[in-house]
C-alpha positions as CSV (number, residue, x, y, z in Angstrom):
1,M,69.9,58.2,288.5
2,S,71.9,59.8,291.3
3,S,74.9,57.9,292.6
4,T,75.8,57.5,296.2
5,T,79.2,58.7,297.3
6,V,80.5,56.5,300.1
7,P,82.8,58.4,302.6
8,A,86.2,56.8,303.1
9,D,85.6,56.4,306.8
10,S,82.1,55.0,306.5
11,G,83.1,51.4,306.8
12,L,81.4,50.4,303.6
13,Q,84.5,48.9,302.0
14,K,84.5,47.2,298.6
15,V,83.9,43.4,298.5
16,Q,87.1,41.5,298.8
17,S,88.0,37.9,298.2
18,S,90.4,37.9,301.2
19,P,89.1,40.6,303.6
20,S,90.2,41.6,307.0
21,I,87.6,42.5,309.6
22,E,87.5,44.1,313.0
23,T,86.1,41.7,315.6
24,E,84.5,42.0,318.9
25,L,84.7,38.4,319.9
26,V,86.3,35.2,318.4
27,R,85.7,31.7,319.7
28,N,87.2,28.5,318.3
29,I,84.3,26.0,318.3
30,G,86.1,23.3,316.3
31,S,86.1,19.7,317.5
32,I,88.7,17.0,317.3
33,V,86.8,15.5,314.4
34,D,87.1,18.9,312.6
35,K,90.8,19.0,313.2
36,D,91.2,15.4,311.8
37,N,89.5,16.6,308.7
38,D,91.6,19.8,308.4
39,I,88.5,22.0,309.1
40,S,88.6,25.1,311.3
41,H,85.4,26.4,312.9
42,Y,84.8,29.7,314.6
43,Y,82.1,31.8,316.1
44,V,82.8,35.5,315.5
45,V,81.0,38.7,316.6
46,C,81.6,41.9,314.7
47,K,79.9,45.1,313.6
48,A,77.3,44.9,310.9
49,K,79.4,46.9,308.4
50,E,82.0,44.2,308.3
51,I,79.7,41.8,306.5
52,L,79.7,44.1,303.4
53,K,83.3,43.1,302.7
54,F,82.4,39.5,301.9
55,S,81.4,38.3,298.4
56,T,78.1,36.4,297.9
57,E,79.2,34.9,294.5
58,D,78.6,31.3,295.8
59,N,75.4,32.1,297.6
60,L,72.5,30.3,296.0
61,R,70.1,33.1,296.9
62,D,70.4,36.6,295.4
63,Y,69.3,39.7,297.3
64,Y,66.8,41.9,295.5
65,G,66.4,44.8,297.8
66,E,64.6,48.1,297.6
67,K,66.1,49.1,294.3
68,G,66.0,45.5,292.9
69,K,68.4,44.0,290.6
70,G,67.8,45.0,287.0
71,S,64.6,43.8,285.4
72,A,64.4,41.0,287.8
73,A,63.7,43.3,290.8
74,K,61.4,41.9,293.5
75,N,59.4,43.6,296.2
76,N,60.8,43.2,299.7
77,T,59.5,40.1,301.3
78,A,58.3,39.7,304.8
79,V,61.7,38.3,305.7
80,H,63.4,41.5,304.4
81,E,61.0,43.6,306.4
82,E,61.5,41.7,309.6
83,I,65.3,42.0,309.2
84,K,64.9,45.7,308.5
85,N,62.6,46.4,311.4
86,T,64.9,44.7,313.9
87,L,67.9,46.6,312.6
88,K,66.1,49.9,312.7
89,H,64.2,49.6,316.0
90,M,66.1,47.0,318.0
91,P,69.7,47.1,316.8
92,D,71.1,46.0,320.1
93,L,69.1,42.7,319.8
94,F,69.8,42.1,316.1
95,K,72.5,39.5,316.8
96,I,70.2,37.6,319.1
97,M,67.0,37.7,317.0
98,H,68.5,36.7,313.6
99,S,70.4,33.5,312.8
100,G,73.6,35.2,311.6
101,F,75.8,34.7,308.6
102,T,77.9,31.7,307.4
103,I,81.3,32.3,305.9
104,V,83.3,29.6,304.1
105,A,87.0,30.4,303.5
106,S,90.3,28.7,302.8
107,S,91.6,30.1,306.1
108,A,90.9,32.6,308.8
109,K,93.6,33.8,311.2
110,E,93.2,36.1,314.2
111,N,96.1,38.4,314.9
112,V,97.7,38.6,318.3
113,N,95.7,41.6,319.6
114,R,92.4,39.6,318.9
115,T,90.6,42.5,317.2
116,I,91.4,41.7,313.5
117,M,90.7,38.5,311.6
118,N,92.2,37.9,308.2
119,F,90.5,35.7,305.7
120,E,91.7,34.0,302.5
121,N,89.3,33.1,299.6
122,A,86.2,33.9,301.7
123,E,82.6,33.7,300.6
124,L,79.3,34.6,302.3
125,I,77.3,31.4,301.6
126,N,74.3,32.1,303.9
127,G,72.9,35.5,304.8
128,A,72.7,37.4,301.5
129,Q,69.3,38.7,302.4
130,S,70.5,40.1,305.7
131,K,73.6,41.6,304.1
132,G,71.4,43.3,301.5
133,V,69.2,44.9,304.2
134,V,72.3,46.0,306.2
135,S,73.7,47.5,303.0
136,D,70.5,49.4,302.1
137,L,70.2,50.9,305.6
138,L,73.8,51.9,306.0
139,L,73.8,53.6,302.5
140,A,70.5,55.3,303.4
141,M,72.1,56.7,306.5
142,I,75.0,58.0,304.5
143,E,72.6,59.7,302.0
144,D,70.9,61.3,305.0
145,G,74.3,62.6,306.2
146,D,74.4,60.3,309.2
147,E,77.2,58.0,308.2
148,N,78.1,57.4,311.9
149,S,74.6,56.1,312.8
150,V,73.8,53.5,315.4
151,Y,73.5,50.9,312.7
152,H,77.3,51.0,312.3
153,N,77.7,49.7,315.8
154,T,75.0,47.0,315.5
155,L,76.6,43.6,316.3
156,I,76.2,40.5,314.1
157,S,77.4,36.9,314.5
158,L,79.4,34.9,311.9
159,E,79.8,31.2,311.7
160,V,83.2,30.7,310.0
161,I,84.1,27.4,308.4
162,C,87.6,27.0,306.9
163,T,88.7,24.2,304.6
164,S,90.9,23.9,301.5
165,D,88.6,21.2,300.2
166,E,86.7,22.7,297.2
167,G,84.3,19.8,297.0
168,L,83.4,20.2,300.7
169,K,83.0,23.9,300.3
170,E,80.4,23.3,297.6
171,D,78.6,20.7,299.6
172,I,78.4,23.1,302.6
173,C,77.1,25.9,300.3
174,N,74.3,23.6,299.0
175,A,73.5,22.2,302.4
176,R,73.2,25.6,304.0
177,N,71.0,27.0,301.1
178,N,68.0,24.8,300.9
179,Q,65.6,27.4,299.6
180,T,62.8,24.9,299.4
181,P,62.4,21.2,300.3
182,V,63.4,20.4,296.7
183,S,67.1,19.4,296.9
184,L,69.7,19.7,294.1
185,Q,69.1,16.0,293.3
186,S,65.3,16.6,293.0
187,R,65.8,19.6,290.7
188,L,68.0,17.5,288.4
189,Q,65.4,14.8,288.4
190,L,62.8,17.2,287.2
191,R,65.1,18.2,284.4
192,G,65.4,14.6,283.3
193,V,69.1,14.4,284.1
194,F,68.8,10.9,285.4
195,R,66.5,9.5,282.7
196,D,69.2,7.7,280.7
197,L,70.8,6.3,283.9
198,N,67.5,4.9,284.9
199,T,66.9,3.3,281.6
200,E,70.2,1.4,281.7
201,M,69.8,0.4,285.3
202,L,66.3,-0.8,284.6
203,K,67.6,-3.1,281.9
204,A,70.2,-4.5,284.2
205,F,68.2,-4.7,287.4
206,P,64.5,-4.9,286.5
207,K,63.6,-6.6,289.8
208,L,64.8,-3.4,291.7
209,A,62.2,-1.2,290.0
210,N,59.8,0.7,292.4
211,E,56.1,1.3,291.9
212,N,56.9,3.9,289.3
213,N,59.1,1.5,287.4
214,D,62.2,3.4,288.3
215,V,65.5,2.1,289.6
216,V,67.2,5.5,289.8
217,D,64.9,8.4,291.0
218,G,66.2,11.7,292.5
219,R,62.9,12.9,293.9
220,E,62.7,13.1,297.7
221,T,59.1,12.0,297.6
222,N,59.9,8.8,295.9
223,V,61.8,5.7,297.2
224,S,64.7,5.1,294.9
225,P,66.2,1.6,295.0
226,V,69.5,3.0,293.8
227,P,70.4,6.6,295.0
228,A,71.3,8.7,292.0
229,A,74.1,10.6,293.7
230,L,75.7,7.4,295.0
231,L,75.5,5.8,291.6
232,I,77.2,8.8,290.0
233,Q,79.9,8.8,292.6
234,I,80.6,5.1,292.2
235,T,80.5,5.1,288.4
236,R,82.9,8.1,288.2
237,L,85.5,6.0,290.0
238,F,85.8,3.8,286.9
239,L,86.4,6.6,284.4
240,P,89.5,5.8,282.3
241,N,92.4,8.3,282.7
242,D,91.8,9.8,279.3
243,L,88.4,10.9,280.4
244,M,89.2,12.1,283.9
245,D,92.3,13.9,285.4
246,E,93.7,11.4,287.8
247,S,94.3,14.2,290.4
248,K,90.5,14.6,290.6
249,V,89.7,11.0,291.4
250,K,89.1,11.6,295.1
251,K,86.3,14.1,294.2
252,S,84.0,11.0,294.0
253,Y,84.4,10.8,297.8
254,V,84.6,14.4,299.0
255,G,82.1,16.2,296.8
256,V,78.5,14.8,296.5
257,A,77.2,18.1,295.1
258,T,80.2,18.5,292.8
259,N,79.5,15.1,291.3
260,L,75.8,15.9,290.8
261,N,76.7,19.2,289.2
262,N,79.4,17.6,287.0
263,F,77.0,14.9,285.8
264,S,74.4,17.6,285.1
265,D,77.0,19.5,282.9
266,W,77.8,16.2,281.1
267,F,74.1,15.7,280.5
268,E,73.7,19.1,279.0
269,G,76.7,18.5,276.7
270,K,75.9,14.9,275.8
271,L,75.5,15.9,272.1
272,G,78.6,18.0,272.1
273,D,81.8,18.4,274.2
274,H,80.7,15.9,276.9
275,K,79.4,13.2,274.6
276,E,82.0,10.6,275.4
277,I,82.2,11.0,279.2
278,Y,78.4,11.1,279.5
279,S,78.0,8.0,277.3
280,F,80.6,6.1,279.5
281,M,78.8,7.1,282.7
282,V,75.4,5.9,281.5
283,K,76.7,2.6,279.9
284,F,79.0,1.6,282.7
285,A,76.6,2.5,285.6
286,P,75.1,-1.1,285.9
287,I,78.6,-2.6,286.0
288,A,79.8,-0.1,288.6
289,W,76.8,-0.9,290.8
290,K,77.4,-4.6,290.6
291,Q,81.1,-4.1,291.7
292,Y,79.9,-1.8,294.5
293,L,77.5,-4.4,295.8
294,K,80.2,-7.1,295.6
295,F,82.9,-5.3,297.5
296,N,80.6,-3.6,300.0
297,S,79.8,-7.1,301.3
298,H,82.8,-9.1,300.2
299,P,83.6,-12.2,302.3
300,A,87.2,-11.2,302.3
301,W,86.5,-8.5,304.9
302,A,86.0,-11.2,307.5
303,N,88.8,-12.6,309.7
304,N,90.9,-9.3,309.6
305,R,90.2,-8.3,313.2
306,L,88.4,-5.2,312.1
307,K,86.6,-5.0,315.4
308,N,90.0,-4.0,317.0
309,D,90.3,-0.8,315.0
310,D,89.5,2.5,316.7
311,Q,86.9,3.4,314.0
312,A,84.4,0.9,312.6
313,I,85.3,0.1,309.0
314,G,81.8,-1.1,308.5
315,K,79.0,-3.3,310.1
316,K,79.8,-6.8,311.3
317,L,77.1,-9.3,310.7
318,K,76.2,-12.2,313.0
319,D,77.8,-14.7,310.7
320,G,81.1,-12.9,310.9
321,N,81.0,-11.2,307.6
322,W,81.0,-7.4,307.1
323,T,78.9,-5.0,305.1
324,D,78.2,-1.2,304.8
325,I,82.0,-0.6,304.4
326,K,82.9,3.0,304.9
327,Q,83.2,4.9,301.6
328,G,86.6,6.3,302.5
329,V,87.9,2.7,302.4
330,L,85.6,1.3,299.7
331,F,86.1,4.0,297.1
332,P,89.8,3.6,296.6
333,I,89.2,-0.2,296.1
334,L,86.6,0.5,293.4
335,R,88.9,3.0,291.8
336,A,91.5,0.3,291.5
337,L,89.2,-1.7,289.3
338,Y,89.4,0.9,286.5
339,V,92.4,-0.9,285.2
340,F,90.1,-3.7,284.0
341,V,87.9,-1.3,282.0
342,E,88.1,-1.3,278.2
343,W,86.5,1.6,276.4
344,D,86.7,2.5,272.8
345,G,84.6,5.7,272.9
346,K,81.4,3.8,272.2
347,N,81.4,0.4,273.8
348,V,82.6,-0.7,277.2
349,K,83.9,-4.1,278.5
350,F,84.9,-5.1,282.0
351,D,86.8,-8.3,283.0
352,S,88.4,-8.5,286.4
353,S,88.7,-12.3,286.5
354,D,92.5,-12.1,287.0
355,L,92.2,-9.9,290.1
356,D,93.1,-11.2,293.5
357,E,90.0,-9.7,295.2
358,A,90.9,-10.9,298.7
359,G,94.4,-9.6,298.3
360,L,93.1,-6.2,297.2
361,I,91.0,-5.9,300.3
362,K,93.9,-6.9,302.5
363,E,96.0,-4.3,300.9
364,A,93.3,-1.7,301.5
365,I,93.1,-2.7,305.2
366,R,96.9,-2.4,305.4
367,Y,96.9,1.1,303.9
368,Y,94.0,2.1,306.1
369,R,95.9,1.0,309.2
370,E,99.5,2.0,308.4
371,E,99.1,5.1,306.3
372,C,95.8,6.6,307.4
373,D,95.9,6.0,311.2
374,R,92.8,3.8,310.9
375,N,90.6,6.7,309.8
376,P,88.3,6.1,306.8
377,Q,87.8,9.8,306.1
378,T,91.6,10.3,305.9
379,M,91.9,7.3,303.4
380,G,89.0,8.6,301.2
381,K,90.8,12.0,300.8
382,D,94.3,10.5,300.4
383,S,95.4,10.4,296.8
384,G,98.0,7.8,297.7
385,S,95.4,5.3,298.6
386,Y,93.9,5.4,295.1
387,R,97.3,5.1,293.5
388,T,98.5,2.2,295.8
389,L,95.4,0.1,295.3
390,A,95.4,0.7,291.5
391,A,99.0,-0.4,291.4
392,F,98.1,-3.6,293.3
393,A,95.3,-4.3,290.8
394,K,97.9,-4.0,288.0
395,G,100.2,-6.4,289.9
396,I,102.7,-3.7,290.9
397,D,104.0,-3.3,294.5
398,I,104.9,0.4,294.9
399,R,105.6,0.2,298.6
400,V,109.0,1.6,299.6
């Protein structure tokens, strides 16, 4: 097999985790909400060759182009051909006729002359097919001795999203890569990942069962009384410290896909390395759900002037009570309850009868207002909120 020699000035640089690209246009399209969540958002126009610098390691779709990829090579699809034909015959319209590329990075900074953008920990999470076609055509031009072809000057658009939140990055990757209507949760359902959870929940809540006799069902075509992803998020909050690194507790809030993937890993290892954590998750799920229902509509939310806050903490009912409490506020409360969990590796007990539930809710409201600027999302991501409420549940005042 002949190898292709890429000229140094061809623009086909090696893939880099923190590339720098030449830009034609950069626009900051971030909103105030993005800023509050420490997210940067840009629209970038650059030459097609620049996309080859980005890794597709986290892209859920592989590109199998003209030469394929090992024994798994596939013929070019109609999508490949459409991308190729536009690039070959209407390169000046390529940016307009194709949806562009999505980059997720830890950061992206434009230098002062506005022609270079430097990225840190960047991944191309959407656009692997287009990147593959671009690469094939540019390499073909080099092989034909035309390394400075018109394709090098073809413009493309990038949507750049910057966040240091690894859980959010993974959620963005999954959300932007729905290859079929079957979601991650549906795929896990087909593999039986939620079977044991459903069995335990069915024992505890038989009246919740749907027409298929399921309480937990991940299929999009089925109505699930208890959403699988939410149940896993909630139950994870109660994990004892010896089963979960305390620094990762807020992942229950910020990473839905991460939680699903973690539970899938625990399911796969339930007879081996993950036996104990999987067993806890399954056995404790009904208890966690009961506590979620209790605190999500607890009468102690009333009479706290929550209507006066800038952002709604939940939904106020006609009788003055509150429900549908924002997860950013509710999850740290639920995490505090882990101090009442007893787990010996096989059996679980839970007794929170000594807890001042109204006091815990008032402490959560105080923290939400004083430490998180009345922003539920800020509180859900704030490790201090989880520590403070857990300390309250233990009867410890850690306020300075």
